[in-house]
C-alpha positions as a Markdown table, in Angstrom:
| # | Residue | x | y | z |
|---|---|---|---|---|
| 1 | Met | -38.7 | -6.6 | -28.2 |
| 2 | Glu | -37.7 | -5.6 | -31.7 |
| 3 | Arg | -38.0 | -1.9 | -30.6 |
| 4 | Phe | -35.3 | -2.4 | -28.0 |
| 5 | Thr | -32.9 | -4.3 | -30.3 |
| 6 | Asn | -33.1 | -1.6 | -32.9 |
| 7 | Asn | -32.1 | 0.9 | -30.4 |
| 8 | Lys | -28.5 | 1.6 | -30.6 |
| 9 | Leu | -28.3 | 3.0 | -27.0 |
| 10 | Phe | -29.9 | -0.2 | -25.6 |
| 11 | Val | -27.5 | -2.4 | -27.6 |
| 12 | Trp | -24.4 | -0.4 | -26.3 |
| 13 | Leu | -25.8 | -0.7 | -22.8 |
| 14 | Val | -26.2 | -4.4 | -23.1 |
| 15 | Tyr | -22.5 | -4.6 | -24.4 |
| 16 | Leu | -21.4 | -2.5 | -21.5 |
| 17 | Ile | -23.1 | -4.6 | -18.9 |
| 18 | Leu | -21.7 | -7.9 | -20.5 |
| 19 | Gly | -18.2 | -6.3 | -20.5 |
| 20 | Leu | -18.5 | -5.3 | -16.8 |
| 21 | Ile | -19.6 | -8.9 | -15.9 |
| 22 | Ala | -16.7 | -10.3 | -17.9 |
| 23 | Ile | -14.2 | -8.0 | -16.1 |
| 24 | Tyr | -15.8 | -9.0 | -12.8 |
| 25 | Phe | -15.3 | -12.7 | -13.4 |
| 26 | Leu | -11.7 | -12.1 | -14.7 |
| 27 | Leu | -11.0 | -10.3 | -11.4 |
| 28 | Gln | -12.3 | -13.3 | -9.5 |
| 29 | Leu | -9.8 | -15.4 | -11.4 |
| 30 | Lys | -6.9 | -13.0 | -10.7 |
| 31 | Pro | -5.0 | -15.3 | -8.2 |
| 32 | Leu | -5.0 | -18.0 | -10.9 |
| 33 | Phe | -3.6 | -15.5 | -13.6 |
| 34 | Val | -0.9 | -14.3 | -11.1 |
| 35 | Thr | 0.2 | -17.9 | -10.5 |
| 36 | Ile | 0.4 | -18.7 | -14.3 |
| 37 | Tyr | 2.2 | -15.4 | -14.9 |
| 38 | Val | 4.8 | -16.1 | -12.2 |
| 39 | Phe | 5.4 | -19.6 | -13.5 |
| 40 | Leu | 5.7 | -18.4 | -17.1 |
| 41 | Lys | 8.0 | -15.6 | -16.0 |
| 42 | Ala | 10.3 | -18.1 | -14.3 |
| 43 | Val | 10.3 | -20.5 | -17.1 |
| 44 | Leu | 10.2 | -18.3 | -20.2 |
| 45 | Gly | 12.3 | -15.4 | -18.7 |
| 46 | Pro | 15.7 | -16.9 | -19.6 |
| 47 | Phe | 14.5 | -17.8 | -23.1 |
| 48 | Ile | 13.2 | -14.3 | -23.8 |
| 49 | Ile | 16.4 | -12.8 | -22.6 |
| 50 | Ala | 18.5 | -15.2 | -24.8 |
| 51 | Met | 16.2 | -14.4 | -27.8 |
| 52 | Ile | 16.9 | -10.7 | -27.4 |
| 53 | Ile | 20.7 | -11.3 | -27.2 |
| 54 | Ser | 20.5 | -13.5 | -30.2 |
| 55 | Tyr | 18.5 | -10.9 | -32.2 |
| 56 | Val | 21.0 | -8.3 | -31.4 |
| 57 | Leu | 24.1 | -10.5 | -32.4 |
| 58 | Asn | 22.5 | -12.3 | -35.3 |
| 59 | Pro | 23.4 | -9.8 | -38.0 |
| 60 | Ile | 27.1 | -10.3 | -37.1 |
| 61 | Val | 26.7 | -14.0 | -37.2 |
| 62 | Thr | 25.0 | -13.8 | -40.6 |
| 63 | Met | 27.7 | -11.5 | -41.9 |
| 64 | Leu | 30.4 | -14.0 | -40.9 |
| 65 | His | 28.4 | -16.9 | -42.2 |
| 66 | Glu | 28.1 | -15.2 | -45.7 |
| 67 | Arg | 31.9 | -15.1 | -45.7 |
| 68 | Lys | 32.0 | -18.9 | -45.5 |
| 69 | Val | 32.4 | -19.1 | -41.7 |
| 70 | Pro | 30.2 | -21.9 | -40.2 |
| 71 | Arg | 27.5 | -20.5 | -37.9 |
| 72 | Thr | 28.8 | -22.4 | -34.9 |
| 73 | Ile | 32.4 | -21.1 | -35.4 |
| 74 | Ala | 31.0 | -17.6 | -35.9 |
| 75 | Val | 29.1 | -17.7 | -32.7 |
| 76 | Leu | 32.1 | -19.0 | -30.8 |
| 77 | Leu | 34.2 | -16.2 | -32.3 |
| 78 | Ile | 31.7 | -13.6 | -31.2 |
| 79 | Tyr | 31.6 | -15.2 | -27.7 |
| 80 | Ala | 35.4 | -15.1 | -27.6 |
| 81 | Val | 35.7 | -11.5 | -28.6 |
| 82 | Phe | 32.9 | -10.6 | -26.2 |
| 83 | Cys | 34.5 | -12.4 | -23.2 |
| 84 | Ala | 37.9 | -10.9 | -24.0 |
| 85 | Ala | 36.4 | -7.4 | -24.2 |
| 86 | Ile | 34.5 | -8.0 | -20.9 |
| 87 | Ala | 37.7 | -9.3 | -19.3 |
| 88 | Val | 39.7 | -6.3 | -20.3 |
| 89 | Leu | 36.9 | -3.9 | -19.0 |
| 90 | Leu | 36.6 | -5.8 | -15.7 |
| 91 | Val | 40.3 | -5.8 | -15.1 |
| 92 | Asn | 40.3 | -2.1 | -15.5 |
| 93 | Leu | 36.9 | -1.2 | -14.1 |
| 94 | Ile | 36.6 | -3.7 | -11.1 |
| 95 | Pro | 39.3 | -2.1 | -9.0 |
| 96 | Met | 37.6 | 1.3 | -9.6 |
| 97 | Phe | 34.2 | 0.0 | -8.6 |
| 98 | Val | 35.5 | -1.8 | -5.6 |
| 99 | Gly | 37.5 | 1.3 | -4.5 |
| 100 | Gln | 34.4 | 3.6 | -5.0 |
| 101 | Val | 32.1 | 1.1 | -3.1 |
| 102 | Gln | 34.6 | 0.9 | -0.1 |
| 103 | Glu | 34.9 | 4.6 | -0.1 |
| 104 | Leu | 31.1 | 5.0 | -0.2 |
| 105 | Asn | 30.8 | 2.4 | 2.6 |
| 106 | His | 33.4 | 4.3 | 4.6 |
| 107 | His | 31.6 | 7.6 | 4.2 |
| 108 | Ile | 28.0 | 6.4 | 4.6 |
| 109 | Pro | 27.9 | 7.4 | 8.4 |
| 110 | Glu | 29.1 | 10.9 | 7.5 |
| 111 | Leu | 26.6 | 11.2 | 4.6 |
| 112 | Thr | 23.8 | 10.0 | 6.8 |
| 113 | Met | 24.6 | 12.7 | 9.4 |
| 114 | Arg | 24.7 | 15.3 | 6.7 |
| 115 | Ala | 21.3 | 14.1 | 5.3 |
| 116 | Gln | 19.8 | 14.2 | 8.9 |
| 117 | Ser | 21.3 | 17.7 | 9.3 |
| 118 | Ile | 19.6 | 18.9 | 6.2 |
| 119 | Val | 16.2 | 17.3 | 7.3 |
| 120 | Thr | 16.6 | 19.0 | 10.7 |
| 121 | Asp | 17.3 | 22.3 | 9.2 |
| 122 | Leu | 14.2 | 21.9 | 7.0 |
| 123 | Asn | 12.1 | 21.0 | 10.0 |
| 124 | Asn | 13.4 | 24.0 | 12.0 |
| 125 | Thr | 12.6 | 26.4 | 9.1 |
| 126 | Ser | 9.6 | 28.5 | 10.3 |
| 127 | Phe | 8.2 | 29.4 | 6.9 |
| 128 | Leu | 7.6 | 25.8 | 6.0 |
| 129 | Pro | 4.1 | 24.4 | 6.9 |
| 130 | Glu | 3.8 | 21.9 | 9.7 |
| 131 | Ser | 2.1 | 19.5 | 7.3 |
| 132 | Phe | 5.1 | 19.6 | 4.9 |
| 133 | Arg | 7.6 | 18.9 | 7.7 |
| 134 | Asp | 5.4 | 16.0 | 8.9 |
| 135 | Gly | 5.3 | 14.7 | 5.4 |
| 136 | Val | 9.2 | 14.7 | 5.1 |
| 137 | Asp | 9.5 | 12.8 | 8.4 |
| 138 | Lys | 7.0 | 10.2 | 7.3 |
| 139 | Ala | 8.6 | 9.9 | 3.9 |
| 140 | Leu | 12.1 | 9.3 | 5.5 |
| 141 | Leu | 10.7 | 6.8 | 8.0 |
| 142 | Ser | 9.0 | 4.9 | 5.1 |
| 143 | Ile | 12.2 | 4.9 | 3.0 |
| 144 | Glu | 14.1 | 3.5 | 6.1 |
| 145 | Lys | 11.5 | 0.8 | 6.6 |
| 146 | Arg | 11.5 | -0.2 | 3.0 |
| 147 | Ile | 15.3 | -0.5 | 2.9 |
| 148 | Ser | 15.4 | -2.7 | 6.1 |
| 149 | Glu | 12.6 | -4.9 | 4.7 |
| 150 | Ser | 14.5 | -5.2 | 1.4 |
| 151 | Leu | 17.6 | -6.2 | 3.2 |
| 152 | Leu | 15.8 | -8.7 | 5.3 |
| 153 | His | 14.0 | -10.1 | 2.3 |
| 154 | Leu | 17.4 | -10.4 | 0.5 |
| 155 | Val | 19.0 | -12.4 | 3.4 |
| 156 | Asn | 16.0 | -14.6 | 3.7 |
| 157 | Asn | 15.8 | -15.5 | 0.1 |
| 158 | Ile | 19.2 | -17.1 | -0.5 |
| 159 | Gly | 17.5 | -19.7 | -2.6 |
| 160 | Ser | 16.1 | -17.1 | -5.0 |
| 161 | Met | 19.6 | -15.6 | -5.3 |
| 162 | Leu | 21.1 | -19.0 | -6.2 |
| 163 | Ser | 18.3 | -19.4 | -8.8 |
| 164 | Ala | 19.1 | -16.0 | -10.3 |
| 165 | Val | 22.7 | -17.0 | -10.5 |
| 166 | Phe | 21.8 | -20.2 | -12.4 |
| 167 | Val | 19.6 | -18.2 | -14.8 |
| 168 | Val | 22.4 | -15.9 | -15.5 |
| 169 | Phe | 24.7 | -18.8 | -16.1 |
| 170 | Ile | 22.3 | -20.6 | -18.4 |
| 171 | Ile | 21.4 | -17.6 | -20.7 |
| 172 | Pro | 24.6 | -17.7 | -22.7 |
| 173 | Phe | 24.0 | -21.4 | -23.5 |
| 174 | Leu | 20.5 | -20.7 | -24.6 |
| 175 | Ala | 21.7 | -17.8 | -26.8 |
| 176 | Phe | 24.4 | -19.9 | -28.3 |
| 177 | Tyr | 21.9 | -22.6 | -29.5 |
| 178 | Ile | 19.4 | -20.0 | -30.8 |
| 179 | Leu | 22.2 | -18.1 | -32.7 |
| 180 | Lys | 23.5 | -21.4 | -34.2 |
| 181 | Asp | 20.2 | -22.4 | -35.5 |
| 182 | Phe | 18.6 | -19.0 | -36.0 |
| 183 | Asp | 18.0 | -19.5 | -39.7 |
| 184 | Val | 16.6 | -23.0 | -39.0 |
| 185 | Phe | 14.0 | -21.5 | -36.6 |
| 186 | Glu | 13.0 | -19.0 | -39.3 |
| 187 | Arg | 12.5 | -21.7 | -42.0 |
| 188 | Thr | 10.6 | -23.9 | -39.5 |
| 189 | Ile | 8.2 | -21.1 | -38.7 |
| 190 | Ile | 7.6 | -20.4 | -42.4 |
| 191 | Thr | 6.9 | -24.1 | -43.1 |
| 192 | Tyr | 4.0 | -24.1 | -40.6 |
| 193 | Val | 2.4 | -21.1 | -42.4 |
| 194 | Pro | -0.1 | -21.9 | -45.2 |
| 195 | Lys | 1.5 | -21.3 | -48.6 |
| 196 | Ser | -1.1 | -18.7 | -49.5 |
| 197 | His | 0.1 | -16.6 | -46.4 |
| 198 | Arg | 3.8 | -17.2 | -46.5 |
| 199 | Lys | 4.6 | -14.1 | -48.7 |
| 200 | Asn | 2.6 | -11.9 | -46.3 |
| 201 | Thr | 4.3 | -13.6 | -43.3 |
| 202 | Val | 7.8 | -13.0 | -44.7 |
| 203 | Arg | 7.0 | -9.3 | -45.4 |
| 204 | Leu | 5.5 | -9.0 | -41.8 |
| 205 | Met | 8.8 | -10.5 | -40.3 |
| 206 | Lys | 10.9 | -8.1 | -42.4 |
| 207 | Asp | 8.9 | -5.1 | -41.3 |
| 208 | Ile | 9.2 | -6.1 | -37.7 |
| 209 | Asp | 12.9 | -6.6 | -38.1 |
| 210 | Gln | 13.2 | -3.2 | -39.8 |
| 211 | Ala | 11.2 | -1.5 | -37.1 |
| 212 | Leu | 13.1 | -3.1 | -34.2 |
| 213 | Gly | 16.5 | -4.0 | -35.5 |
| 214 | Ser | 18.2 | -0.6 | -35.4 |
| 215 | Tyr | 16.3 | 0.5 | -32.3 |
| 216 | Ile | 17.4 | -2.4 | -30.1 |
| 217 | Arg | 21.0 | -2.5 | -31.3 |
| 218 | Gly | 21.3 | 1.3 | -31.4 |
| 219 | Gln | 19.8 | 1.6 | -28.0 |
| 220 | Phe | 22.7 | -0.3 | -26.3 |
| 221 | Leu | 25.2 | 2.0 | -28.1 |
| 222 | Val | 23.3 | 5.1 | -27.0 |
| 223 | Cys | 23.4 | 3.9 | -23.4 |
| 224 | Val | 27.1 | 3.5 | -23.5 |
| 225 | Ile | 27.7 | 6.9 | -25.1 |
| 226 | Val | 25.3 | 8.7 | -22.5 |
| 227 | Gly | 27.0 | 6.8 | -19.6 |
| 228 | Thr | 30.4 | 7.9 | -20.9 |
| 229 | Leu | 29.2 | 11.5 | -21.3 |
| 230 | Ala | 27.8 | 11.4 | -17.7 |
| 231 | Tyr | 31.1 | 10.0 | -16.4 |
| 232 | Gly | 33.1 | 12.7 | -18.0 |
| 233 | Gly | 30.8 | 15.4 | -16.7 |
| 234 | Tyr | 30.8 | 14.0 | -13.2 |
| 235 | Leu | 34.6 | 13.9 | -13.3 |
| 236 | Leu | 34.8 | 17.6 | -14.4 |
| 237 | Ile | 32.5 | 18.8 | -11.6 |
| 238 | Gly | 34.4 | 16.7 | -9.0 |
| 239 | Met | 31.4 | 14.4 | -8.2 |
| 240 | Pro | 32.3 | 11.6 | -5.9 |
| 241 | Tyr | 31.7 | 8.0 | -7.1 |
| 242 | Ala | 31.5 | 9.2 | -10.7 |
| 243 | Leu | 31.8 | 5.7 | -12.2 |
| 244 | Leu | 29.0 | 4.2 | -10.1 |
| 245 | Leu | 26.7 | 7.0 | -10.7 |
| 246 | Ala | 27.4 | 7.2 | -14.4 |
| 247 | Ser | 26.7 | 3.5 | -14.6 |
| 248 | Val | 23.3 | 4.1 | -13.2 |
| 249 | Val | 22.7 | 6.8 | -15.8 |
| 250 | Ala | 23.8 | 4.4 | -18.7 |
| 251 | Ile | 21.6 | 1.6 | -17.5 |
| 252 | Thr | 18.4 | 3.6 | -16.9 |
| 253 | Asn | 18.8 | 5.4 | -20.2 |
| 254 | Val | 17.4 | 2.4 | -22.0 |
| 255 | Ile | 13.9 | 3.4 | -20.6 |
| 256 | Pro | 12.5 | 6.2 | -22.9 |
| 257 | Tyr | 11.5 | 9.6 | -21.4 |
| 258 | Leu | 11.4 | 8.3 | -17.7 |
| 259 | Gly | 15.0 | 6.7 | -17.7 |
| 260 | Pro | 17.0 | 10.1 | -17.5 |
| 261 | Phe | 15.1 | 11.0 | -14.3 |
| 262 | Phe | 15.7 | 7.5 | -12.7 |
| 263 | Gly | 19.4 | 7.9 | -13.7 |
| 264 | Ala | 19.8 | 11.4 | -12.3 |
| 265 | Ala | 18.1 | 10.7 | -9.0 |
| 266 | Pro | 21.0 | 8.9 | -7.2 |
| 267 | Ala | 23.5 | 11.5 | -8.3 |
| 268 | Leu | 21.2 | 14.4 | -7.1 |
| 269 | Leu | 20.6 | 12.6 | -3.8 |
| 270 | Met | 24.4 | 12.2 | -3.3 |
| 271 | Ala | 25.0 | 15.7 | -4.3 |
| 272 | Ser | 22.4 | 17.0 | -1.8 |
| 273 | Thr | 24.6 | 15.7 | 1.0 |
| 274 | Ile | 27.6 | 17.8 | -0.4 |
| 275 | Ser | 26.2 | 21.2 | -1.3 |
| 276 | Leu | 23.4 | 23.0 | -3.2 |
| 277 | Lys | 26.2 | 24.1 | -5.7 |
| 278 | Met | 27.0 | 20.4 | -6.4 |
| 279 | Met | 23.3 | 19.6 | -7.0 |
| 280 | Ile | 23.1 | 22.4 | -9.6 |
| 281 | Tyr | 26.2 | 21.0 | -11.3 |
| 282 | Val | 24.8 | 17.5 | -11.4 |
| 283 | Ala | 21.5 | 18.8 | -12.8 |
| 284 | Ile | 23.4 | 20.7 | -15.5 |
| 285 | Val | 25.5 | 17.7 | -16.5 |
| 286 | Asn | 22.4 | 15.3 | -16.8 |
| 287 | Thr | 20.5 | 18.0 | -18.7 |
| 288 | Leu | 23.4 | 18.5 | -21.1 |
| 289 | Cys | 23.7 | 14.6 | -21.5 |
| 290 | Gln | 20.0 | 14.3 | -22.3 |
| 291 | Ile | 20.1 | 17.3 | -24.8 |
| 292 | Leu | 23.0 | 15.6 | -26.6 |
| 293 | Glu | 21.3 | 12.3 | -26.5 |
| 294 | Gly | 18.0 | 13.5 | -27.8 |
| 295 | Asn | 19.2 | 15.9 | -30.6 |
| 296 | Val | 22.6 | 14.3 | -31.7 |
| 297 | Val | 23.2 | 10.7 | -30.5 |
| 298 | Ser | 19.8 | 9.0 | -30.8 |
| 299 | Pro | 18.9 | 10.5 | -34.1 |
| 300 | Gln | 22.2 | 9.4 | -35.6 |
| 301 | Val | 22.5 | 6.0 | -33.9 |
| 302 | Val | 18.9 | 4.8 | -33.5 |
| 303 | Gly | 16.9 | 7.1 | -35.8 |
| 304 | Arg | 13.2 | 7.6 | -35.7 |
| 305 | Thr | 12.5 | 4.0 | -36.7 |
| 306 | Leu | 9.6 | 3.2 | -34.4 |
| 307 | His | 7.3 | 6.0 | -35.7 |
| 308 | Leu | 5.4 | 6.0 | -32.3 |
| 309 | His | 3.7 | 9.1 | -30.8 |
| 310 | Pro | 5.2 | 10.0 | -27.4 |
| 311 | Leu | 1.8 | 9.5 | -25.7 |
| 312 | Leu | 1.8 | 5.9 | -27.0 |
| 313 | Ile | 5.3 | 5.3 | -25.7 |
| 314 | Ile | 4.4 | 6.7 | -22.3 |
| 315 | Phe | 1.3 | 4.4 | -22.2 |
| 316 | Ala | 3.5 | 1.4 | -23.2 |
| 317 | Leu | 5.9 | 2.3 | -20.4 |
| 318 | Leu | 3.2 | 2.6 | -17.8 |
| 319 | Ala | 1.6 | -0.7 | -18.9 |
| 320 | Gly | 5.0 | -2.5 | -19.0 |
| 321 | Gly | 5.9 | -1.2 | -15.6 |
| 322 | Gln | 2.7 | -2.3 | -14.1 |
| 323 | Ile | 3.1 | -5.9 | -15.6 |
| 324 | Ala | 6.7 | -6.6 | -15.2 |
| 325 | Gly | 8.4 | -3.7 | -13.4 |
| 326 | Ile | 11.7 | -2.3 | -14.7 |
| 327 | Ala | 12.1 | -5.2 | -17.1 |
| 328 | Gly | 8.6 | -4.4 | -18.5 |
| 329 | Met | 9.4 | -0.8 | -18.9 |
| 330 | Ile | 12.6 | -1.7 | -20.9 |
| 331 | Leu | 10.8 | -4.2 | -23.2 |
| 332 | Ala | 7.5 | -2.3 | -23.5 |
| 333 | Val | 8.4 | 0.0 | -26.4 |
| 334 | Pro | 9.9 | -2.6 | -28.7 |
| 335 | Ile | 7.0 | -5.0 | -28.0 |
| 336 | Phe | 4.5 | -2.2 | -28.5 |
| 337 | Ala | 6.1 | -1.4 | -31.9 |
| 338 | Ala | 6.1 | -5.0 | -33.0 |
| 339 | Cys | 2.4 | -5.2 | -32.1 |
| 340 | Lys | 1.7 | -2.0 | -34.1 |
| 341 | Val | 3.4 | -3.6 | -37.2 |
| 342 | Ile | 1.3 | -6.7 | -36.8 |
| 343 | Val | -2.0 | -4.8 | -36.4 |
| 344 | Gln | -1.1 | -2.7 | -39.5 |
| 345 | His | -0.5 | -5.8 | -41.5 |
| 346 | Met | -3.7 | -7.4 | -40.3 |
| 347 | Phe | -5.7 | -4.3 | -41.1 |
| 348 | Ala | -4.1 | -4.0 | -44.6 |
| 349 | Tyr | -4.8 | -7.7 | -45.2 |
| 350 | Tyr | -8.5 | -7.5 | -44.4 |
| 351 | Val | -8.9 | -4.2 | -46.4 |
| 352 | Arg | -7.5 | -6.0 | -49.4 |
| 353 | Arg | -9.8 | -8.9 | -49.0 |
| 354 | Lys | -12.7 | -6.6 | -48.6 |
| 355 | Ile | -11.8 | -4.8 | -51.8 |
| 356 | Ile | -11.3 | -8.1 | -53.7 |
């Protein structure tokens, strides 16, 4: 027996078997984990969104508080300025959005006929393999089926829509109370930490804030700048529905690496119903926007604060997308960066203890 226990290969084999057994039992408990995840997502989701909003706005509240403005008044001032800015934007943008949506709705039959014509031309092209044409037909049928199922699901889940509206309504109130007592929460967390670890905990929190602060706040500004650049570019090339399509570019740009492809896809799809020339123009506009974003805007606004290798970022995006969809992809990188800081501190702490 001792001969086997001293054999490293045997020990690793035992660990591998135990690990596979543990994975098997975890897979058997998957329905339970899914139920817990759905429950926690519904309950904690609004709080997480409110915490992100509070984290973004807290430096402004702290700055006003340092100038002898009570935190409650500071939060209310920020809310008032934000609501006024949103009101001005909506008054100017809503008519444009409504006009473009109505125009899009009016031209949908024409665009559908153009798309069908393009597909028909592809299918009638002799040099394309039969398997390719069958694949195109099946893909279009699958897309049509998914759209109809999504619309049916949307109609049949009015209760879920009302629940989402309630969540959107309650988030500003949660953010208000978190912002108002942000410093209280920080002090409370510190009081529960043993005195011998408080100094390291404070340093850890500062490092996490330094790693994430400029990234999260700067990313919002980068999205606005990229969306504005895309809007200007679409107007220059005469792209229809420029505001709608540029808004998609701005929103999806928050996802590193993959976001630009998601943002350009609707514009390219729309351009394909117009002409090949318009598709080339749209591709050029999006490419120029991403070149400016990657080489000028992001380094100046966000900086290279996360210090994460691109492979790690892509891994985080894939994991986040698998766990929580689009929201998971948006939150994956900052959460991964925070975990990296925590692991670095834990490793440094245990190294120091080993040396001592």
